[in-house]
N, CA, C and O atoms as a Tripos MOL2 file, in Angstrom:
@<TRIPOS>MOLECULE
protein
  280   279    70     0     0
PROTEIN
NO_CHARGES

@<TRIPOS>ATOM
      1 N          68.8070  117.7650  102.2100 N.3       1 MET1
      2 CA         67.8930  117.0680  101.3160 C.3       1 MET1
      3 C          68.6940  116.0100  100.5620 C.2       1 MET1
      4 O          69.7890  116.2840  100.0710 O.2       1 MET1
      5 N          68.1570  114.8320  100.4750 N.am      2 SER2
      6 CA         68.8720  113.7500   99.8110 C.3       2 SER2
      7 C          68.8130  113.9100   98.2940 C.2       2 SER2
      8 O          68.0180  114.6800   97.7550 O.2       2 SER2
      9 N          69.6760  113.1630   97.6330 N.am      3 ASP3
     10 CA         69.7050  113.1850   96.1710 C.3       3 ASP3
     11 C          68.5050  112.3870   95.6690 C.2       3 ASP3
     12 O          68.5350  111.1560   95.6960 O.2       3 ASP3
     13 N          67.4570  113.0540   95.2150 N.am      4 PHE4
     14 CA         66.2090  112.3770   94.8800 C.3       4 PHE4
     15 C          65.9090  112.3320   93.3880 C.2       4 PHE4
     16 O          64.9540  111.6750   92.9720 O.2       4 PHE4
     17 N          66.6940  113.0080   92.5910 N.am      5 MET5
     18 CA         66.3860  113.0860   91.1680 C.3       5 MET5
     19 C          67.2510  112.1410   90.3610 C.2       5 MET5
     20 O          68.4490  111.9970   90.6090 O.2       5 MET5
     21 N          66.6290  111.5090   89.4040 N.am      6 ASP6
     22 CA         67.3460  110.7130   88.4220 C.3       6 ASP6
     23 C          66.6230  110.9370   87.0970 C.2       6 ASP6
     24 O          65.7480  110.1630   86.7100 O.2       6 ASP6
     25 N          67.0040  112.0020   86.4170 N.am      7 ILE7
     26 CA         66.3600  112.3770   85.1580 C.3       7 ILE7
     27 C          67.3000  111.9960   84.0350 C.2       7 ILE7
     28 O          68.3500  112.6110   83.8480 O.2       7 ILE7
     29 N          66.9100  110.9730   83.2900 N.am      8 LYS8
     30 CA         67.7950  110.3800   82.2810 C.3       8 LYS8
     31 C          68.2220  111.3630   81.1860 C.2       8 LYS8
     32 O          69.3310  111.2500   80.6640 O.2       8 LYS8
     33 N          67.3740  112.3100   80.8360 N.am      9 CYS9
     34 CA         67.6870  113.2170   79.7300 C.3       9 CYS9
     35 C          68.5770  114.3880   80.1490 C.2       9 CYS9
     36 O          68.9800  115.1880   79.3050 O.2       9 CYS9
     37 N          68.8860  114.4960   81.4470 N.am     10 LEU10
     38 CA         69.7370  115.5800   81.9330 C.3      10 LEU10
     39 C          71.0700  115.0340   82.4150 C.2      10 LEU10
     40 O          71.1630  113.9070   82.9000 O.2      10 LEU10
     41 N          72.0930  115.8560   82.2720 N.am     11 THR11
     42 CA         73.4020  115.4720   82.7950 C.3      11 THR11
     43 C          73.3730  115.5960   84.3180 C.2      11 THR11
     44 O          72.4760  116.2220   84.8820 O.2      11 THR11
     45 N          74.3520  114.9990   84.9700 N.am     12 LYS12
     46 CA         74.4510  115.0860   86.4270 C.3      12 LYS12
     47 C          74.5940  116.5500   86.8600 C.2      12 LYS12
     48 O          74.0510  116.9550   87.8870 O.2      12 LYS12
     49 N          75.3270  117.3340   86.0700 N.am     13 LYS13
     50 CA         75.5210  118.7470   86.3810 C.3      13 LYS13
     51 C          74.1820  119.4960   86.3300 C.2      13 LYS13
     52 O          73.8960  120.3180   87.2020 O.2      13 LYS13
     53 N          73.3710  119.2150   85.3200 N.am     14 GLU14
     54 CA         72.0640  119.8650   85.1940 C.3      14 GLU14
     55 C          71.1400  119.4510   86.3450 C.2      14 GLU14
     56 O          70.4000  120.2730   86.8850 O.2      14 GLU14
     57 N          71.1920  118.1710   86.7110 N.am     15 GLN15
     58 CA         70.3760  117.6830   87.8180 C.3      15 GLN15
     59 C          70.7890  118.3620   89.1300 C.2      15 GLN15
     60 O          69.9420  118.7290   89.9440 O.2      15 GLN15
     61 N          72.0970  118.5210   89.3190 N.am     16 THR16
     62 CA         72.6080  119.1800   90.5220 C.3      16 THR16
     63 C          72.1390  120.6290   90.5720 C.2      16 THR16
     64 O          71.7590  121.1240   91.6330 O.2      16 THR16
     65 N          72.1630  121.3000   89.4410 N.am     17 LYS17
     66 CA         71.7270  122.6990   89.3690 C.3      17 LYS17
     67 C          70.2480  122.8270   89.7480 C.2      17 LYS17
     68 O          69.8730  123.7400   90.4850 O.2      17 LYS17
     69 N          69.4150  121.9220   89.2500 N.am     18 ILE18
     70 CA         67.9870  121.9410   89.5740 C.3      18 ILE18
     71 C          67.7750  121.6670   91.0570 C.2      18 ILE18
     72 O          66.9670  122.3340   91.7040 O.2      18 ILE18
     73 N          68.4980  120.6870   91.5990 N.am     19 ALA19
     74 CA         68.3730  120.3620   93.0250 C.3      19 ALA19
     75 C          68.7660  121.5590   93.8840 C.2      19 ALA19
     76 O          68.1200  121.8370   94.8940 O.2      19 ALA19
     77 N          69.8220  122.2670   93.4880 N.am     20 GLU20
     78 CA         70.2560  123.4460   94.2380 C.3      20 GLU20
     79 C          69.1980  124.5410   94.1850 C.2      20 GLU20
     80 O          68.9620  125.2250   95.1810 O.2      20 GLU20
     81 N          68.5630  124.7110   93.0320 N.am     21 GLN21
     82 CA         67.5030  125.7140   92.9090 C.3      21 GLN21
     83 C          66.3250  125.3710   93.8160 C.2      21 GLN21
     84 O          65.7520  126.2480   94.4620 O.2      21 GLN21
     85 N          65.9730  124.0910   93.8590 N.am     22 ILE22
     86 CA         64.8660  123.6540   94.7130 C.3      22 ILE22
     87 C          65.2050  123.9090   96.1750 C.2      22 ILE22
     88 O          64.3870  124.4350   96.9300 O.2      22 ILE22
     89 N          66.4170  123.5320   96.5660 N.am     23 GLU23
     90 CA         66.8320  123.7400   97.9560 C.3      23 GLU23
     91 C          66.8450  125.2250   98.3240 C.2      23 GLU23
     92 O          66.4560  125.5970   99.4310 O.2      23 GLU23
     93 N          67.2900  126.0680   97.3980 N.am     24 ARG24
     94 CA         67.3190  127.5120   97.6410 C.3      24 ARG24
     95 C          65.8900  128.0560   97.7980 C.2      24 ARG24
     96 O          65.6310  128.8740   98.6810 O.2      24 ARG24
     97 N          64.9730  127.6030   96.9470 N.am     25 GLN25
     98 CA         63.5910  128.0670   97.0370 C.3      25 GLN25
     99 C          62.9380  127.6250   98.3470 C.2      25 GLN25
    100 O          62.1800  128.3830   98.9520 O.2      25 GLN25
    101 N          63.2310  126.4030   98.7800 N.am     26 ILE26
    102 CA         62.6890  125.9210  100.0470 C.3      26 ILE26
    103 C          63.2580  126.7330  101.2080 C.2      26 ILE26
    104 O          62.5230  127.1000  102.1250 O.2      26 ILE26
    105 N          64.5660  127.0170  101.1760 N.am     27 ALA27
    106 CA         65.1960  127.8180  102.2280 C.3      27 ALA27
    107 C          64.5750  129.2150  102.2870 C.2      27 ALA27
    108 O          64.3410  129.7530  103.3700 O.2      27 ALA27
    109 N          64.3110  129.7990  101.1120 N.am     28 ASP28
    110 CA         63.6840  131.1240  101.0730 C.3      28 ASP28
    111 C          62.2870  131.0930  101.6990 C.2      28 ASP28
    112 O          61.9190  131.9860  102.4610 O.2      28 ASP28
    113 N          61.5190  130.0590  101.3700 N.am     29 LYS29
    114 CA         60.1590  129.9510  101.9140 C.3      29 LYS29
    115 C          60.1920  129.6840  103.4120 C.2      29 LYS29
    116 O          59.3040  130.1190  104.1450 O.2      29 LYS29
    117 N          61.2170  128.9690  103.8660 N.am     30 LYS30
    118 CA         61.3630  128.7300  105.3040 C.3      30 LYS30
    119 C          61.6660  130.0480  106.0190 C.2      30 LYS30
    120 O          61.1110  130.3190  107.0830 O.2      30 LYS30
    121 N          62.5540  130.8730  105.4300 N.am     31 LYS31
    122 CA         62.8910  132.1820  106.0170 C.3      31 LYS31
    123 C          61.6690  133.0880  106.0780 C.2      31 LYS31
    124 O          61.4850  133.8310  107.0420 O.2      31 LYS31
    125 N          60.8270  133.0210  105.0330 N.am     32 GLU32
    126 CA         59.6270  133.8620  104.9710 C.3      32 GLU32
    127 C          58.5200  133.3570  105.8840 C.2      32 GLU32
    128 O          57.5100  134.0360  106.0690 O.2      32 GLU32
    129 N          58.7030  132.1730  106.4530 N.am     33 GLY33
    130 CA         57.6900  131.6170  107.3420 C.3      33 GLY33
    131 C          56.5900  130.8630  106.6260 C.2      33 GLY33
    132 O          55.5790  130.5120  107.2350 O.2      33 GLY33
    133 N          56.7720  130.6100  105.3420 N.am     34 ILE34
    134 CA         55.7680  129.8740  104.5740 C.3      34 ILE34
    135 C          55.7960  128.3920  104.9540 C.2      34 ILE34
    136 O          54.7460  127.7620  105.0800 O.2      34 ILE34
    137 N          57.0030  127.8330  105.1370 N.am     35 TYR35
    138 CA         57.1760  126.4420  105.5490 C.3      35 TYR35
    139 C          57.8530  126.3960  106.9110 C.2      35 TYR35
    140 O          58.7230  127.2120  107.2160 O.2      35 TYR35
    141 N          57.4430  125.4320  107.7220 N.am     36 THR36
    142 CA         58.1460  125.1640  108.9770 C.3      36 THR36
    143 C          59.0970  124.0000  108.7390 C.2      36 THR36
    144 O          58.9850  123.3010  107.7310 O.2      36 THR36
    145 N          60.0260  123.7900  109.6560 N.am     37 ALA37
    146 CA         60.9610  122.6710  109.5360 C.3      37 ALA37
    147 C          60.2030  121.3420  109.5050 C.2      37 ALA37
    148 O          60.5900  120.4160  108.7920 O.2      37 ALA37
    149 N          59.1260  121.2570  110.2780 N.am     38 LYS38
    150 CA         58.3190  120.0270  110.3250 C.3      38 LYS38
    151 C          57.6590  119.7580  108.9750 C.2      38 LYS38
    152 O          57.6270  118.6130  108.5240 O.2      38 LYS38
    153 N          57.1330  120.7940  108.3280 N.am     39 GLU39
    154 CA         56.4910  120.6400  107.0160 C.3      39 GLU39
    155 C          57.5170  120.2200  105.9560 C.2      39 GLU39
    156 O          57.2160  119.4020  105.0860 O.2      39 GLU39
    157 N          58.7070  120.7730  106.0320 N.am     40 ILE40
    158 CA         59.7490  120.4230  105.0720 C.3      40 ILE40
    159 C          60.1360  118.9570  105.2340 C.2      40 ILE40
    160 O          60.3060  118.2460  104.2440 O.2      40 ILE40
    161 N          60.2770  118.4990  106.4880 N.am     41 ARG41
    162 CA         60.5860  117.0780  106.7270 C.3      41 ARG41
    163 C          59.4830  116.1850  106.1770 C.2      41 ARG41
    164 O          59.7670  115.1440  105.5860 O.2      41 ARG41
    165 N          58.2340  116.5800  106.3640 N.am     42 ALA42
    166 CA         57.1050  115.7940  105.8580 C.3      42 ALA42
    167 C          57.1510  115.7000  104.3380 C.2      42 ALA42
    168 O          56.8850  114.6430  103.7670 O.2      42 ALA42
    169 N          57.4880  116.8070  103.6860 N.am     43 ILE43
    170 CA         57.5990  116.8100  102.2220 C.3      43 ILE43
    171 C          58.7480  115.9180  101.7780 C.2      43 ILE43
    172 O          58.6140  115.1720  100.8090 O.2      43 ILE43
    173 N          59.8890  115.9890  102.4860 N.am     44 GLU44
    174 CA         61.0460  115.1590  102.1290 C.3      44 GLU44
    175 C          60.7320  113.6780  102.2540 C.2      44 GLU44
    176 O          61.2540  112.8700  101.4860 O.2      44 GLU44
    177 N          59.8900  113.3130  103.2070 N.am     45 GLU45
    178 CA         59.5920  111.9070  103.4560 C.3      45 GLU45
    179 C          58.4940  111.3530  102.5550 C.2      45 GLU45
    180 O          58.2400  110.1480  102.5620 O.2      45 GLU45
    181 N          57.8460  112.2110  101.7840 N.am     46 MET46
    182 CA         56.7840  111.7440  100.8790 C.3      46 MET46
    183 C          57.3540  110.8220   99.8170 C.2      46 MET46
    184 O          58.4450  111.0460   99.2920 O.2      46 MET46
    185 N          56.5960  109.7840   99.5150 N.am     47 LYS47
    186 CA         56.9790  108.9080   98.4110 C.3      47 LYS47
    187 C          56.3620  109.4770   97.1350 C.2      47 LYS47
    188 O          55.1620  109.7470   97.0740 O.2      47 LYS47
    189 N          57.1930  109.6500   96.1340 N.am     48 LEU48
    190 CA         56.7080  110.1860   94.8690 C.3      48 LEU48
    191 C          56.2560  109.0450   93.9710 C.2      48 LEU48
    192 O          56.8500  107.9670   93.9750 O.2      48 LEU48
    193 N          55.2230  109.2830   93.2180 N.am     49 SER49
    194 CA         54.7660  108.3000   92.2500 C.3      49 SER49
    195 C          54.5690  109.0020   90.9120 C.2      49 SER49
    196 O          54.3320  110.2090   90.8660 O.2      49 SER49
    197 N          54.6660  108.2440   89.8300 N.am     50 PRO50
    198 CA         54.4790  108.8600   88.5080 C.3      50 PRO50
    199 C          53.0840  109.4630   88.3810 C.2      50 PRO50
    200 O          52.1440  109.0340   89.0500 O.2      50 PRO50
    201 N          52.9700  110.4380   87.5330 N.am     51 LEU51
    202 CA         51.6760  111.0510   87.2760 C.3      51 LEU51
    203 C          50.7380  110.0290   86.6500 C.2      51 LEU51
    204 O          51.1870  109.1930   85.8670 O.2      51 LEU51
    205 N          49.4540  110.0730   86.9720 N.am     52 PRO52
    206 CA         48.5120  109.0880   86.4280 C.3      52 PRO52
    207 C          48.5180  109.0070   84.9050 C.2      52 PRO52
    208 O          48.4080  107.9140   84.3500 O.2      52 PRO52
    209 N          48.6440  110.1460   84.2200 N.am     53 ASP53
    210 CA         48.6190  110.0880   82.7640 C.3      53 ASP53
    211 C          49.8520  109.3740   82.2160 C.2      53 ASP53
    212 O          49.7790  108.7590   81.1520 O.2      53 ASP53
    213 N          50.9680  109.4400   82.9130 N.am     54 ILE54
    214 CA         52.1610  108.7140   82.4690 C.3      54 ILE54
    215 C          51.9370  107.2200   82.6390 C.2      54 ILE54
    216 O          52.3760  106.4290   81.8040 O.2      54 ILE54
    217 N          51.2630  106.8270   83.7050 N.am     55 LEU55
    218 CA         50.9820  105.4140   83.9240 C.3      55 LEU55
    219 C          50.0480  104.8590   82.8520 C.2      55 LEU55
    220 O          50.1070  103.6710   82.5370 O.2      55 LEU55
    221 N          49.1910  105.7040   82.2910 N.am     56 ASP56
    222 CA         48.2010  105.2570   81.3160 C.3      56 ASP56
    223 C          48.6510  105.3830   79.8730 C.2      56 ASP56
    224 O          47.8890  105.0260   78.9740 O.2      56 ASP56
    225 N          49.8380  105.8680   79.6140 N.am     57 VAL57
    226 CA         50.2820  106.1130   78.2390 C.3      57 VAL57
    227 C          50.2290  104.8450   77.4100 C.2      57 VAL57
    228 O          49.7310  104.8640   76.2850 O.2      57 VAL57
    229 N          50.7310  103.7520   77.9420 N.am     58 GLN58
    230 CA         50.7550  102.5190   77.1600 C.3      58 GLN58
    231 C          49.3420  102.0900   76.7800 C.2      58 GLN58
    232 O          49.1030  101.6950   75.6390 O.2      58 GLN58
    233 N          48.4100  102.1640   77.7150 N.am     59 SER59
    234 CA         47.0510  101.7330   77.4090 C.3      59 SER59
    235 C          46.3820  102.6740   76.4060 C.2      59 SER59
    236 O          45.5140  102.2420   75.6480 O.2      59 SER59
    237 N          46.7680  103.9400   76.3900 N.am     60 VAL60
    238 CA         46.1870  104.8870   75.4430 C.3      60 VAL60
    239 C          46.6200  104.5480   74.0270 C.2      60 VAL60
    240 O          45.8040  104.5690   73.1060 O.2      60 VAL60
    241 N          47.8980  104.2340   73.8460 N.am     61 TYR61
    242 CA         48.4140  103.9910   72.5080 C.3      61 TYR61
    243 C          48.2720  102.5450   72.0690 C.2      61 TYR61
    244 O          48.2570  102.2610   70.8710 O.2      61 TYR61
    245 N          48.1690  101.6440   73.0010 N.am     62 GLU62
    246 CA         48.1350  100.2320   72.6640 C.3      62 GLU62
    247 C          46.9890   99.9010   71.7100 C.2      62 GLU62
    248 O          47.2180   99.2760   70.6750 O.2      62 GLU62
    249 N          45.7910  100.2980   72.0280 N.am     63 SER63
    250 CA         44.6560   99.9740   71.1740 C.3      63 SER63
    251 C          44.7520  100.6970   69.8260 C.2      63 SER63
    252 O          44.3570  100.1530   68.7950 O.2      63 SER63
    253 N          45.2670  101.9010   69.8410 N.am     64 PHE64
    254 CA         45.4030  102.6590   68.6110 C.3      64 PHE64
    255 C          46.4030  101.9910   67.6610 C.2      64 PHE64
    256 O          46.1500  101.9120   66.4590 O.2      64 PHE64
    257 N          47.5140  101.5190   68.1760 N.am     65 LEU65
    258 CA         48.5390  100.9430   67.3390 C.3      65 LEU65
    259 C          48.1790   99.5780   66.7750 C.2      65 LEU65
    260 O          48.6800   99.1790   65.7230 O.2      65 LEU65
    261 N          47.3100   98.8670   67.4780 N.am     66 TYR66
    262 CA         47.0240   97.5020   67.0710 C.3      66 TYR66
    263 C          45.5980   97.2840   66.5740 C.2      66 TYR66
    264 O          45.0950   96.1610   66.5570 O.2      66 TYR66
    265 N          44.9640   98.3730   66.1740 N.am     67 GLU67
    266 CA         43.6150   98.2380   65.6090 C.3      67 GLU67
    267 C          43.6930   97.5780   64.2410 C.2      67 GLU67
    268 O          44.6100   97.8340   63.4600 O.2      67 GLU67
    269 N          42.7280   96.7380   63.9700 N.am     68 LYS68
    270 CA         42.6670   96.1170   62.6420 C.3      68 LYS68
    271 C          42.0930   97.1160   61.6560 C.2      68 LYS68
    272 O          41.0750   97.7600   61.9100 O.2      68 LYS68
    273 N          42.7660   97.2270   60.5340 N.am     69 LYS69
    274 CA         42.2960   98.1490   59.5050 C.3      69 LYS69
    275 C          41.3530   97.3960   58.5650 C.2      69 LYS69
    276 O          41.6050   96.2440   58.2090 O.2      69 LYS69
    277 N          40.2710   98.0590   58.1720 N.am     70 ASP70
    278 CA         39.3020   97.4270   57.2670 C.3      70 ASP70
    279 C          39.7460   97.5100   55.8420 C.2      70 ASP70
    280 O          39.0490   97.0280   54.9500 O.2      70 ASP70
@<TRIPOS>BOND
     1     1     2 1
     2     2     3 1
     3     3     4 2
     4     3     5 am
     5     5     6 1
     6     6     7 1
     7     7     8 2
     8     7     9 am
     9     9    10 1
    10    10    11 1
    11    11    12 2
    12    11    13 am
    13    13    14 1
    14    14    15 1
    15    15    16 2
    16    15    17 am
    17    17    18 1
    18    18    19 1
    19    19    20 2
    20    19    21 am
    21    21    22 1
    22    22    23 1
    23    23    24 2
    24    23    25 am
    25    25    26 1
    26    26    27 1
    27    27    28 2
    28    27    29 am
    29    29    30 1
    30    30    31 1
    31    31    32 2
    32    31    33 am
    33    33    34 1
    34    34    35 1
    35    35    36 2
    36    35    37 am
    37    37    38 1
    38    38    39 1
    39    39    40 2
    40    39    41 am
    41    41    42 1
    42    42    43 1
    43    43    44 2
    44    43    45 am
    45    45    46 1
    46    46    47 1
    47    47    48 2
    48    47    49 am
    49    49    50 1
    50    50    51 1
    51    51    52 2
    52    51    53 am
    53    53    54 1
    54    54    55 1
    55    55    56 2
    56    55    57 am
    57    57    58 1
    58    58    59 1
    59    59    60 2
    60    59    61 am
    61    61    62 1
    62    62    63 1
    63    63    64 2
    64    63    65 am
    65    65    66 1
    66    66    67 1
    67    67    68 2
    68    67    69 am
    69    69    70 1
    70    70    71 1
    71    71    72 2
    72    71    73 am
    73    73    74 1
    74    74    75 1
    75    75    76 2
    76    75    77 am
    77    77    78 1
    78    78    79 1
    79    79    80 2
    80    79    81 am
    81    81    82 1
    82    82    83 1
    83    83    84 2
    84    83    85 am
    85    85    86 1
    86    86    87 1
    87    87    88 2
    88    87    89 am
    89    89    90 1
    90    90    91 1
    91    91    92 2
    92    91    93 am
    93    93    94 1
    94    94    95 1
    95    95    96 2
    96    95    97 am
    97    97    98 1
    98    98    99 1
    99    99   100 2
   100    99   101 am
   101   101   102 1
   102   102   103 1
   103   103   104 2
   104   103   105 am
   105   105   106 1
   106   106   107 1
   107   107   108 2
   108   107   109 am
   109   109   110 1
   110   110   111 1
   111   111   112 2
   112   111   113 am
   113   113   114 1
   114   114   115 1
   115   115   116 2
   116   115   117 am
   117   117   118 1
   118   118   119 1
   119   119   120 2
   120   119   121 am
   121   121   122 1
   122   122   123 1
   123   123   124 2
   124   123   125 am
   125   125   126 1
   126   126   127 1
   127   127   128 2
   128   127   129 am
   129   129   130 1
   130   130   131 1
   131   131   132 2
   132   131   133 am
   133   133   134 1
   134   134   135 1
   135   135   136 2
   136   135   137 am
   137   137   138 1
   138   138   139 1
   139   139   140 2
   140   139   141 am
   141   141   142 1
   142   142   143 1
   143   143   144 2
   144   143   145 am
   145   145   146 1
   146   146   147 1
   147   147   148 2
   148   147   149 am
   149   149   150 1
   150   150   151 1
   151   151   152 2
   152   151   153 am
   153   153   154 1
   154   154   155 1
   155   155   156 2
   156   155   157 am
   157   157   158 1
   158   158   159 1
   159   159   160 2
   160   159   161 am
   161   161   162 1
   162   162   163 1
   163   163   164 2
   164   163   165 am
   165   165   166 1
   166   166   167 1
   167   167   168 2
   168   167   169 am
   169   169   170 1
   170   170   171 1
   171   171   172 2
   172   171   173 am
   173   173   174 1
   174   174   175 1
   175   175   176 2
   176   175   177 am
   177   177   178 1
   178   178   179 1
   179   179   180 2
   180   179   181 am
   181   181   182 1
   182   182   183 1
   183   183   184 2
   184   183   185 am
   185   185   186 1
   186   186   187 1
   187   187   188 2
   188   187   189 am
   189   189   190 1
   190   190   191 1
   191   191   192 2
   192   191   193 am
   193   193   194 1
   194   194   195 1
   195   195   196 2
   196   195   197 am
   197   197   198 1
   198   198   199 1
   199   199   200 2
   200   199   201 am
   201   201   202 1
   202   202   203 1
   203   203   204 2
   204   203   205 am
   205   205   206 1
   206   206   207 1
   207   207   208 2
   208   207   209 am
   209   209   210 1
   210   210   211 1
   211   211   212 2
   212   211   213 am
   213   213   214 1
   214   214   215 1
   215   215   216 2
   216   215   217 am
   217   217   218 1
   218   218   219 1
   219   219   220 2
   220   219   221 am
   221   221   222 1
   222   222   223 1
   223   223   224 2
   224   223   225 am
   225   225   226 1
   226   226   227 1
   227   227   228 2
   228   227   229 am
   229   229   230 1
   230   230   231 1
   231   231   232 2
   232   231   233 am
   233   233   234 1
   234   234   235 1
   235   235   236 2
   236   235   237 am
   237   237   238 1
   238   238   239 1
   239   239   240 2
   240   239   241 am
   241   241   242 1
   242   242   243 1
   243   243   244 2
   244   243   245 am
   245   245   246 1
   246   246   247 1
   247   247   248 2
   248   247   249 am
   249   249   250 1
   250   250   251 1
   251   251   252 2
   252   251   253 am
   253   253   254 1
   254   254   255 1
   255   255   256 2
   256   255   257 am
   257   257   258 1
   258   258   259 1
   259   259   260 2
   260   259   261 am
   261   261   262 1
   262   262   263 1
   263   263   264 2
   264   263   265 am
   265   265   266 1
   266   266   267 1
   267   267   268 2
   268   267   269 am
   269   269   270 1
   270   270   271 1
   271   271   272 2
   272   271   273 am
   273   273   274 1
   274   274   275 1
   275   275   276 2
   276   275   277 am
   277   277   278 1
   278   278   279 1
   279   279   280 2
@<TRIPOS>SUBSTRUCTURE
     1 MET1         2 RESIDUE 1 A MET
     2 SER2         6 RESIDUE 1 A SER
     3 ASP3        10 RESIDUE 1 A ASP
     4 PHE4        14 RESIDUE 1 A PHE
     5 MET5        18 RESIDUE 1 A MET
     6 ASP6        22 RESIDUE 1 A ASP
     7 ILE7        26 RESIDUE 1 A ILE
     8 LYS8        30 RESIDUE 1 A LYS
     9 CYS9        34 RESIDUE 1 A CYS
    10 LEU10       38 RESIDUE 1 A LEU
    11 THR11       42 RESIDUE 1 A THR
    12 LYS12       46 RESIDUE 1 A LYS
    13 LYS13       50 RESIDUE 1 A LYS
    14 GLU14       54 RESIDUE 1 A GLU
    15 GLN15       58 RESIDUE 1 A GLN
    16 THR16       62 RESIDUE 1 A THR
    17 LYS17       66 RESIDUE 1 A LYS
    18 ILE18       70 RESIDUE 1 A ILE
    19 ALA19       74 RESIDUE 1 A ALA
    20 GLU20       78 RESIDUE 1 A GLU
    21 GLN21       82 RESIDUE 1 A GLN
    22 ILE22       86 RESIDUE 1 A ILE
    23 GLU23       90 RESIDUE 1 A GLU
    24 ARG24       94 RESIDUE 1 A ARG
    25 GLN25       98 RESIDUE 1 A GLN
    26 ILE26      102 RESIDUE 1 A ILE
    27 ALA27      106 RESIDUE 1 A ALA
    28 ASP28      110 RESIDUE 1 A ASP
    29 LYS29      114 RESIDUE 1 A LYS
    30 LYS30      118 RESIDUE 1 A LYS
    31 LYS31      122 RESIDUE 1 A LYS
    32 GLU32      126 RESIDUE 1 A GLU
    33 GLY33      130 RESIDUE 1 A GLY
    34 ILE34      134 RESIDUE 1 A ILE
    35 TYR35      138 RESIDUE 1 A TYR
    36 THR36      142 RESIDUE 1 A THR
    37 ALA37      146 RESIDUE 1 A ALA
    38 LYS38      150 RESIDUE 1 A LYS
    39 GLU39      154 RESIDUE 1 A GLU
    40 ILE40      158 RESIDUE 1 A ILE
    41 ARG41      162 RESIDUE 1 A ARG
    42 ALA42      166 RESIDUE 1 A ALA
    43 ILE43      170 RESIDUE 1 A ILE
    44 GLU44      174 RESIDUE 1 A GLU
    45 GLU45      178 RESIDUE 1 A GLU
    46 MET46      182 RESIDUE 1 A MET
    47 LYS47      186 RESIDUE 1 A LYS
    48 LEU48      190 RESIDUE 1 A LEU
    49 SER49      194 RESIDUE 1 A SER
    50 PRO50      198 RESIDUE 1 A PRO
    51 LEU51      202 RESIDUE 1 A LEU
    52 PRO52      206 RESIDUE 1 A PRO
    53 ASP53      210 RESIDUE 1 A ASP
    54 ILE54      214 RESIDUE 1 A ILE
    55 LEU55      218 RESIDUE 1 A LEU
    56 ASP56      222 RESIDUE 1 A ASP
    57 VAL57      226 RESIDUE 1 A VAL
    58 GLN58      230 RESIDUE 1 A GLN
    59 SER59      234 RESIDUE 1 A SER
    60 VAL60      238 RESIDUE 1 A VAL
    61 TYR61      242 RESIDUE 1 A TYR
    62 GLU62      246 RESIDUE 1 A GLU
    63 SER63      250 RESIDUE 1 A SER
    64 PHE64      254 RESIDUE 1 A PHE
    65 LEU65      258 RESIDUE 1 A LEU
    66 TYR66      262 RESIDUE 1 A TYR
    67 GLU67      266 RESIDUE 1 A GLU
    68 LYS68      270 RESIDUE 1 A LYS
    69 LYS69      274 RESIDUE 1 A LYS
    70 ASP70      278 RESIDUE 1 A ASP
């Protein structure tokens, strides 16, 4: 699995630890037959996008911050 995480608030060591946990959980699910190698490759190739609510944060606060007070 490629290095896919870049979490600014975590150190590189913490990011590595999380990545290792994810890889271990995927390996366990593969052993249990929950995931096939093909499904894992498909998941690895997915493009991730920010959550919709994160994309809308600016628009949520923008009107609130710049409302004219009576």
